[in-house]
C-alpha positions as CSV (number, residue, x, y, z in Angstrom):
1,M,-20.6,-7.1,31.5
2,L,-21.4,-6.6,27.9
3,N,-20.9,-3.3,26.0
4,S,-20.3,-2.2,22.4
5,S,-16.8,-2.7,21.1
6,Q,-15.2,-3.5,17.7
7,K,-13.9,-6.6,16.0
8,F,-11.7,-6.7,12.9
9,T,-11.7,-9.1,10.0
10,I,-8.0,-9.7,9.0
11,K,-6.6,-11.7,6.1
12,I,-3.0,-12.8,6.3
13,F,-1.0,-14.4,3.5
14,I,2.7,-15.3,3.0
15,Y,4.6,-13.6,0.2
16,E,6.4,-15.5,-2.5
17,I,4.4,-18.8,-2.0
18,S,2.3,-20.1,-4.8
19,P,-0.4,-21.3,-4.6
20,Q,-1.1,-18.9,-1.8
21,I,-1.2,-19.9,1.9
22,W,-3.6,-17.6,3.8
23,R,-5.8,-17.3,6.9
24,R,-8.7,-15.0,7.7
25,L,-9.1,-14.1,11.4
26,N,-11.7,-12.3,13.5
27,V,-9.9,-10.4,16.2
28,S,-11.4,-8.2,19.0
29,G,-10.4,-4.5,18.8
30,N,-9.1,-4.5,22.4
31,A,-6.4,-7.0,21.3
32,T,-2.9,-5.6,21.3
33,F,-0.4,-6.1,18.4
34,A,1.3,-8.6,20.7
35,D,-2.0,-10.5,20.8
36,L,-2.3,-10.2,17.0
37,H,1.2,-11.7,16.7
38,L,0.2,-14.7,18.8
39,A,-3.0,-15.1,16.8
40,I,-1.0,-15.1,13.5
41,Q,1.5,-17.6,14.9
42,Q,-1.2,-20.0,15.9
43,A,-3.4,-19.6,12.9
44,M,-0.5,-20.1,10.5
45,G,1.0,-22.9,12.4
46,W,4.3,-21.2,13.3
47,E,6.0,-22.1,16.6
48,D,6.8,-18.5,17.8
49,K,10.5,-19.3,18.1
50,E,11.8,-16.3,16.2
51,Q,11.7,-12.5,16.3
52,H,9.0,-10.6,14.5
53,E,7.7,-7.1,13.6
54,F,4.8,-5.3,11.9
55,R,5.8,-2.6,9.3
56,Y,3.7,0.1,7.7
57,G,4.0,3.3,5.8
58,K,3.2,4.9,2.5
59,G,3.8,3.1,-0.7
60,K,6.9,0.9,-0.5
61,N,8.4,3.1,2.3
62,L,7.6,0.8,5.3
63,T,9.7,2.5,7.9
64,N,7.2,2.6,10.8
65,V,7.4,-0.4,13.1
66,I,5.3,-2.0,15.7
67,G,7.2,-4.7,17.6
68,S,8.7,-5.8,20.9
69,K,11.3,-3.6,22.4
70,D,13.1,-6.9,23.3
71,N,13.7,-7.7,19.6
72,D,16.5,-6.4,17.4
73,I,14.4,-4.1,15.3
74,L,15.7,-1.2,13.2
75,A,13.0,1.5,12.7
76,E,13.8,4.4,10.5
77,G,10.4,5.9,11.2
78,S,8.3,5.7,14.3
79,F,8.4,2.7,16.7
80,A,5.5,1.5,18.9
81,E,5.7,-1.2,21.5
82,E,3.3,-4.0,20.4
83,S,2.1,-4.8,23.9
84,D,1.0,-1.2,24.5
85,L,-1.0,-0.6,21.2
86,T,-4.4,-2.0,20.6
87,L,-6.0,-2.6,17.2
88,D,-8.8,-0.2,18.2
89,E,-6.2,2.6,18.9
90,F,-4.2,2.0,15.7
91,F,-7.0,1.4,13.2
92,N,-9.7,3.7,14.7
93,R,-9.0,6.6,12.3
94,R,-7.5,4.7,9.4
95,K,-9.4,4.0,6.2
96,L,-10.0,0.3,5.6
97,P,-8.9,-1.9,4.0
98,F,-5.4,-1.2,5.5
99,R,-2.3,-3.2,4.5
100,M,0.8,-3.8,6.5
101,L,3.6,-6.3,6.6
102,Y,4.3,-8.9,9.3
103,R,7.8,-10.3,9.3
104,Y,8.7,-13.4,11.1
105,D,12.1,-15.0,11.5
106,F,14.5,-12.3,10.3
107,L,17.0,-14.9,9.0
108,E,14.6,-16.9,6.8
109,D,12.5,-13.7,6.4
110,W,8.9,-15.0,6.2
111,V,7.0,-11.9,5.0
112,H,3.2,-11.9,5.4
113,E,0.8,-9.3,4.2
114,V,-1.8,-8.4,6.8
115,V,-5.0,-6.8,5.4
116,I,-7.4,-5.3,7.8
117,E,-10.5,-5.9,5.7
118,K,-13.3,-4.5,7.9
119,K,-14.3,-3.5,11.3
120,E,-17.7,-3.9,12.9
121,E,-19.4,-3.1,16.1
122,T,-20.2,-6.0,18.4
123,S,-21.7,-6.5,21.8
124,E,-19.2,-9.2,22.9
125,S,-17.6,-9.2,26.3
126,K,-14.5,-7.2,27.0
127,S,-12.2,-10.3,26.8
128,V,-9.6,-10.4,24.1
129,T,-10.5,-12.9,21.5
130,A,-9.3,-14.2,18.1
131,Y,-10.8,-16.8,15.8
132,C,-9.7,-18.4,12.6
133,L,-12.6,-18.1,10.2
134,E,-11.0,-19.8,7.1
135,G,-7.8,-20.3,5.2
136,E,-6.0,-22.5,2.6
137,R,-3.0,-24.7,2.6
138,A,-0.7,-25.9,5.4
139,C,1.8,-23.5,6.8
140,P,5.4,-24.2,5.8
141,P,7.5,-25.9,8.5
142,E,9.8,-23.7,10.6
143,D,13.4,-23.6,9.5
144,C,12.8,-24.9,6.0
145,G,14.8,-22.1,4.3
146,G,12.1,-19.4,3.9
147,A,9.8,-19.0,0.9
148,W,12.6,-20.0,-1.5
149,G,13.5,-23.2,0.4
150,Y,9.8,-24.1,0.8
151,M,9.1,-23.6,-2.9
152,S,12.3,-25.5,-3.9
153,A,11.2,-28.4,-1.6
154,L,7.7,-28.5,-3.2
155,G,9.3,-28.6,-6.6
156,G,11.5,-31.6,-5.5
157,D,14.8,-29.7,-5.6
158,I,15.5,-29.9,-1.9
159,E,14.6,-32.9,0.2
160,W,13.6,-31.8,3.7
161,M,10.0,-32.5,3.3
162,D,8.7,-34.7,6.1
163,D,6.6,-37.7,4.9
164,G,3.7,-36.5,7.2
165,Y,3.6,-33.0,5.8
166,E,0.6,-32.4,3.5
167,P,1.0,-28.9,1.9
168,E,-2.6,-28.8,0.7
169,S,-4.1,-29.7,4.1
170,F,-5.8,-27.1,6.3
171,N,-8.8,-27.1,8.4
172,S,-9.8,-23.8,10.1
173,E,-11.9,-25.7,12.6
174,S,-8.8,-27.3,14.0
175,V,-7.2,-24.0,14.8
176,E,-7.5,-23.0,18.4
177,I,-6.2,-19.5,19.1
178,I,-5.3,-18.9,22.8
179,L,-4.1,-15.4,23.7
180,K,-2.2,-15.0,26.9
């Protein structure tokens, strides 16, 4: 059954990496933040082995958290369970573009900026969907030392780089996002 719903165009990029590694996704509004987490993991090439959270607030005061109650998350502001909150519910009354942080692997501290660029009405089915529209550069390998370790390896200072890793290689058509 088809009816009108929303979809969001979302750009994600990793902080402290130059040149920038980024992805642009199209995600249905009925997706939860747990679904968005999975979409980011798959689009970036992460393996979903570590804890994560979304943070937002005013200015640099990002004390409000959306995450899993199963993770070790400290929220000074409000906390929302990611599997209970949809993109439609959260962004419906917010002015776009809207920026928030997505942190992955609290030890290596991969920080991503998530920009909700636009929302539009669609007449797609009620199923939850996410697609990778475009992006640039390969995602850093897991457990490479965070942004600092990755940039040091690219500069030749640390030798973890796998011979098969090609930092400039990325093809959005090869990304298949499967939401559970």
